Phi, psi and omega in degrees: 000121187269346183257163175243160177296328178296319177296320178296320178299315179295318178302313182295317180294321180291321178297322182285319188261345177059028180200126185291328180293315179291326176297316179298317179297318180297327182264005181058044177241164170284156180297322181295323179292319179293315178300318181296320180295318181290317179296319180296320178299314180294319183292324181297330181251007178049053182216171172239137181252345182226150167262132179273114180239094186064235178270357182266147173247112181255135178302133172266188184300319179295320179296317178297324179293323181285329192309307182296326179289320178295318180296316179294318180300315183288324176297318179292324178297322178295324178291322176300317179300317180296319180296314182294327178279353185051044186257161173285171183304136179213185181105203184240148175221115180259113185251133175250143178214144174285171195299312181298315180294315182297324184271333190235346186242313194276340184302312178299326180291313182291329177296315178293321180297314181293328177292320181282332183230073185294341181278350177272124178276090183270124180243135179249127178243127184247128179199183179278174187303313183299316181292319179296316180299319181295321179292325175294318178297329180272006182062022175279335177238143178283327182206149175238140175245110191236158180265333185263162174282134182216119182250130176204141184299333183264009180247138169262117186246127181233128175298135187247294183224150175279149179209168174214150173269154179227132172280140184211164180213178176279159178299336182270354183292150182295340179273353190300331182266001182283135178291321175204156184257142175274166175300323180297321178292325176296321179292322183283345183282162171259137189243144169241115191233163171292161182285157175294142186104344176271152178294325179297316180293323179300315180292319179299313181298321178294318181295327183265022181307130182095344180248348190309315184287348181259349182283146179259102181268108182280319181218145169240121185235150183271350187238134182302314183296325178295321178296315180298319180294320180295318179293318179299332179280358176089016182291326181171201178266152173236171177210110183221175177296141177302327180303322183280352188244353189303313181295322181292321177294316182297325181274353180078012179287330179226155184240125177287145180239139183269129174228070189297340180281356182241129183277110182257010181283149176201179175236152162272151183230150167260135176231136172225157176294133184298335182261004183282137172286124182269101182292168177299325178297314180294318180296323178293321177298317179299321177300316180297320179296327184272352180289000000 
């Protein structure tokens, strides 16, 4: 075996950060030591793993081929270390979640997980569905919890929880007293929606099939709370997960609107890279999510 685990560690950090200086800092190494480890790895196999683009190091085809194997190897090495030390679960776990899940669903789970496993450095990254999926594909995240449907040959996608979207307005809106809205009323309304690329927007567009080109979208916002505030101010109608609206409905700050002719049901999904080694830490996190 011509490589060392330290070289694999440097390779993974450089692939993630695309810069040898930041990789060295992340690994608490000198830049010269990190550069030397990466160069030695490439020289031993007479290959190149990165394309040098200015100050950035981008994985080339050989590097991309190595990435899932290197990631799995290093994850397994950490588990060997834990077994030999007879230690409880430790290491790092990078979790990605879309906005609704990150803000309203996953916090109690991660709080309980961190309490039970304090040696695991659990990090939560919140973004929209497209961004979370891309980070999982790049091995930047160990797992993604997403609202939208996302298909990719390198992703393992598992349905997690059922959810539904709800159309809503302010108590002062002219629709607030309506028992249910017709398609014509949906067309005549002004809308404040999530941005394209989000799982919420994907479900909304699917539900409004046949009406999308007729709807008047006044604002597209990336944050759930901003949408709720705009709707509460009387700007127009919104459409978000019921999970994000329960407190507002109970307090009377926002009013749910019925659109029975439109299917607002959806699922939350778990996504992991199909080639990723699922460590005991990751499997334990999945167990917590499913409880």
